[in-house]
C-alpha positions in Angstrom: -15.3 -186.3 -61.0 -12.0 -184.9 -59.8 -9.2 -184.6 -62.4 -5.5 -184.4 -62.2 -3.9 -181.7 -64.4 -0.7 -180.6 -65.8 -0.3 -177.1 -67.2 2.6 -176.5 -69.6 3.8 -173.4 -71.5 2.8 -173.7 -75.2 6.3 -174.4 -76.7 7.3 -176.8 -79.4 9.1 -179.0 -76.8 6.0 -179.1 -74.6 3.7 -179.8 -77.6 5.9 -182.8 -78.4 5.8 -184.0 -74.7 2.0 -183.6 -74.8 1.8 -185.8 -77.9 3.9 -188.5 -76.1 1.6 -188.3 -73.0 -1.4 -188.5 -75.3 0.0 -191.5 -77.2 0.9 -193.2 -73.8 -2.7 -192.7 -72.7 -4.0 -194.2 -75.9 -1.7 -197.2 -75.5 -3.0 -197.8 -72.0 -6.6 -197.1 -73.1 -7.0 -194.3 -70.6 -9.0 -191.1 -71.2 -7.1 -187.8 -71.6 -8.3 -184.3 -72.4 -6.0 -181.8 -73.9 -7.0 -178.1 -74.1 -5.4 -174.7 -74.4 -5.7 -171.7 -72.3 -7.8 -168.9 -73.7 -4.8 -166.9 -74.8 -3.2 -170.1 -76.3 -0.1 -169.6 -74.0 -0.6 -172.8 -72.1 -1.4 -176.5 -72.8 -3.6 -178.1 -70.2 -3.7 -181.9 -69.9 -6.5 -183.4 -67.7 -7.5 -186.9 -66.8 -8.8 -188.9 -63.8 -5.3 -190.3 -63.6 -2.5 -188.8 -65.7 0.3 -191.1 -66.9 3.6 -189.4 -67.6 6.2 -191.7 -69.2 9.2 -189.3 -68.8 8.6 -186.8 -66.0 12.2 -185.5 -66.3 11.1 -183.7 -69.4 8.6 -181.5 -67.5 10.3 -178.1 -67.2 10.4 -176.0 -64.1 7.4 -173.9 -65.3 5.1 -177.0 -65.4 2.3 -176.8 -62.9 1.2 -180.2 -61.6 -2.2 -180.3 -59.9 -2.4 -183.6 -58.1 -0.5 -186.2 -56.2 2.5 -187.8 -58.0 3.1 -191.5 -57.5 6.0 -193.4 -59.1 5.3 -196.6 -60.9 7.8 -199.0 -62.3 8.1 -197.5 -65.8 6.2 -194.2 -65.5 4.7 -191.6 -63.1 1.0 -191.4 -62.2 -0.6 -188.2 -61.2 -3.8 -188.7 -59.2 -6.3 -185.9 -58.2 -5.8 -184.4 -54.8 -8.2 -186.1 -52.3 -10.7 -183.9 -50.6 -12.2 -184.6 -47.2 -15.4 -186.6 -47.0 -18.5 -185.4 -45.2 -20.1 -187.9 -42.8 -23.3 -187.7 -40.8 -23.1 -188.8 -37.2 -26.1 -189.7 -35.2 -25.1 -189.1 -31.6 -27.1 -189.9 -28.5 -28.3 -187.0 -26.4 -25.8 -187.6 -23.6 -22.9 -187.4 -26.0 -24.3 -184.3 -27.6 -24.6 -182.7 -24.2 -20.9 -183.5 -23.4 -19.8 -182.1 -26.8 -21.7 -178.9 -26.1 -20.1 -178.7 -22.7 -16.7 -179.1 -24.2 -17.5 -176.6 -26.9 -18.7 -174.0 -24.3 -15.2 -174.3 -22.6 -13.5 -173.9 -26.0 -15.7 -171.2 -27.5 -13.2 -170.4 -30.3 -13.8 -173.8 -32.0 -16.7 -175.1 -33.9 -18.5 -178.3 -33.1 -16.8 -180.0 -36.1 -13.3 -179.0 -34.9 -14.1 -180.3 -31.4 -15.3 -183.6 -32.8 -12.2 -183.9 -35.1 -9.9 -183.2 -32.1 -11.7 -185.8 -30.0 -11.3 -188.4 -32.7 -7.6 -187.6 -33.1 -7.0 -187.7 -29.4 -9.0 -190.9 -29.1 -7.0 -192.6 -31.9 -3.7 -191.6 -30.3 -4.8 -192.9 -27.0 -6.0 -196.2 -28.5 -2.7 -196.6 -30.4 -0.7 -196.0 -27.3 -2.7 -198.6 -25.4 -2.1 -201.1 -28.3 1.6 -200.5 -28.2 1.7 -201.2 -24.5 0.1 -204.6 -24.8 
């Protein structure tokens, strides 16, 4: 499972902020893991979704690992999304065409060629829809 994380310097102010974030998570019934770096110089907060009631209190040295989304009363930090792997079963004619394209563009992998074709196809489709 992917986690969002905030890394803070281990200061009295950041310890207090960590407690507030912990209490906010308890109030919402959401999981939160708090740990310290090996040298005890940093506080690391991790959760599937981090809820920060007052993000203004995060100092400039805070490291946020995730995507920040603003809610009405607080900020949510979600894990960064990674790409998904899919398996395509292509007919032999399409595979032959892809290989022909790839041979002309030898610097690209088959995955890059397929991705580029999807992007171009979507752009073409969207243009056609706008013209209707």
